[in-house]
N, C-alpha and C positions, 0 to 999 in steps of 0.2 A: 504493500499500500504506499502510495506517495502522498505526503502531507500537502494540503491545498496551497496553491500560491495565488495571490489576488492581484489583479490589475484593475484599477478604477479610472474610467475616462469621464470626462466632463459631462457628455450627453450621449444619447443612443446612436446619433449619426457618426460621431467621432469613434465610439466604441466599434461600430460595424466597420468603418474604414480601416481602423487599426487591426481588428481581428482578420479582415481580408488580407491585409498586408502580411500579417503573421502566418496565415494559411499558406499563402503563395510561397513563402520562404520554406515552410515545412515540406511542401509538395516537391518543390524544385530540389531541395536537399535529399529527399528520399529517392527521387528519380536519378539524381547523380550517383548516389550510393548503390542503388539496386537495379536501376532501370525502370522502375515503376513505382507507384504510390497508391495507397488505399486510404480512402476517407469515408467516414460515416457521416451523412448529413442529417440535420435536424429541420423540423418545420417551424411553424409559428412566426410571429413578427420579427423576432430576433434572428432566426435562422435564415429567413428569407431576406431580411435586411442585410445580412452578411453576404449572401449570394449576390444581391443587387450591387452592393459596393465592390465585390470582386470583379463583376462584370464591367464596372466603370474604371477599375485600376489599370493604369498604363502597363504595370508589370504583369498583368494576367497573361500576356503573350510569352513570358518565360516558361510557363507550364507547357509540357508536352501533353496536351489533352488526350491524345490517343493512347497514352500509357498511364492513365488514371482510372482506377476502380473506385466506383461510387456505390455505396450502400446507404441504407436508411435505418435509423434507430427505432422507428415506429411508423405505423401507417393506419389510416382510417380505412376500415373494410367497406369500401364503397365501390361502385362500378368504375371501370377505367375511364379516365378523363374527367371524373367528378371534380368540380373546383375545390372541394375541401380536401381532396387528397394532397399529401405532401409532395409526392412526385409531380403532380400537375403544377403546383405553385412553384416548385424548383425549376421546372422547365421554363415557366414564364419569366421567372427572375434571372436565369442564367443559362440553363442547360441547352436550350434550343439555339443559343448564340455562340456556342464554342464547339470545336470539332472533336467531340467525344467519340470513342468507339462504342456503338450501341451495345455490343456484347459485354462491355464492362460497365454498363449501367444497370445495377441490380435493383430494380424496383420491387417492392413487396407486392405480392399477388392482390389483384382487385376482386371484388365480390362477384363479378360476372366472368371470372376466368375459369380455368379447368378444375378448380378445387370446390368441393361441395359446400364447405363451411369454413369458418375462421380458424378452427383448430387444424384442419388439413392444410390450409394455406400456411399456417405457422410451421408446421412439420416440413413443407416443401421448401420455405425459405431457410429453415435450419439445415436441410440437406444441401442447398446451394452453398451456404456458407462452409459446411463441412468439405464439400467437394473442392472449394477454393483454398482450403487450409493445407499448409505443407507440413513436413515432418517437424520442423522446428517451431511451429505455431502452438498456441495454448488454447485448450478448452474447446476444440472443435470448430474454431473460427479462424480465418486469416488474421495475421497481425495487422490491425489497423494503425496506420501512422498517426492519425488524429480522428478522434470520435467526438462529435459535437452534440450537445444536449441543450435544449431550452429548459429553463426551470419555471414551472408553473407557480402560481400564487399559493397553491396548497403544497408546494415542494415536490410535486410530481416531476419526473423525467421520463423521456420516451412516453410510453403509455403505462408506466408503473405508478400506480396511485397509492396513497397512504392506506395501509391495512388491507388492501385487496390481495387475493391469492398471488397474482403475478409478481409482486414485489418480494414474496416469500420463496420463489422458485430458486432452487440450488443446483438443479441438474441440467435442465433443458436450456438451450441458448435463445430459443424464440418460442413465445407462447401466444395463443389466442386470448384476448382480453374481452370479457363479458361484463356488462354493467358498469362501464366507465362512467364516473360522475359528470363528465362533460360530453356533450354530443360530438360524434355519434358514439353510442355505447359500445359498439363492437369494433375492435381494433386488433392489429398485430404489433407485438413489440419484442425487441431484444430484452433479455433478462439481465440482471446485475452481473451474473457470471460472464456473459458475453461481453458486456461493457467493460469489465475489469480486465479483459484480455488485451485491450488497446494499450499501445504504447503511451499515448497521451489522451486524457479526457479533458475536453473544454466545456465548461458550463457557462451559458450565456444568460444574463439576466439584466433587464433594463426597465426602468419605470418604477414609480412608487408602489405599484401593486405587487412588485417583486421583493420589496424591502424585507418584509417580515419572513418570507420564505428563505431568503439568503441568510438572514440572522439565525433562524432556527437550524438550518442545515449546517452552518459553520460553527455552531456553538455546542456540538457534542450530542445532537440528537440521534436516536436510533434509526436505522434505514427503513424499518417497517413503518414507522411513524412518519418519517421524512426521507423518502426515496433518494432525494438529491444528496443526502449524506452518505449513501452507499455507492455513489458513483465516483470512481476514482481510477486512474491509470496505473499501469506498471512502472512507468518511469516519471510521469508527471501528471498532476492534476491542477488545472488552471481555471480559476473563476474570472470571467471577463464581465465586469459590471460598469454601469454608469453610475454617477453620483447618487441619483435618486434611489437605485436598487441597493446601493451601499449604506444608505442613510441610517439604518438601524443596526449596523454592525457594531460590535464592541470596539472601542478605540484600539484595543490591543491588536485586533485583526486588520484594522483599516490601514492600508499602505498609502504612501504618498501618491497622488494622482500622477499617472504616467504620461498624460497628454491633456 
């Protein structure tokens, strides 16, 4: 477990731009070292804001997009192309504007796909992850260079909500989520074991509505009650916040603003 590091930016726009620049560097470094990179995307306003900022960054062309694998931390189990799906929003924010290899864009299954229900869809995504894992990888998933997560006001990450069965999962890498407290209630999500296999986990939180969640998760809460507290990387755990989201953190945790 890597102890969390915090970076606090003045506002959500600057946070998105700085996170995009940081992600470009990580992808380019991984491609230089190994020939490819693997990133897990997150949805929501902060995840999509980062993708939009990446699309506007002049340095985006330093990435070899054809050698980038993209995965998702969770997905709404809705029909293909539904505007609420994370992959639909990611395509609009960035993916349709860069030369990705379609075979390396690993979207989670849609409800109108070949799988009869969300649990079968989760099993299929777990199998896809396992097929991409190599002998040196951990826990039945490929080694993600960066796995990004938005933090919900209730401390949920991916579709792991406080106290629900999915956050208690210790064996499977992907689960179907039933009865999520925010719509839609049926989702597919990576589990905490899969998240923790990543080299780096970045948690994104911006806005006053995220302040209490950040304070709870960073103040020693248990992962069942505060799933964000259980999300950490093997080599680095990075919380990227704006000043509003950091406003309720204990002063002992609050770092100097980085930008």
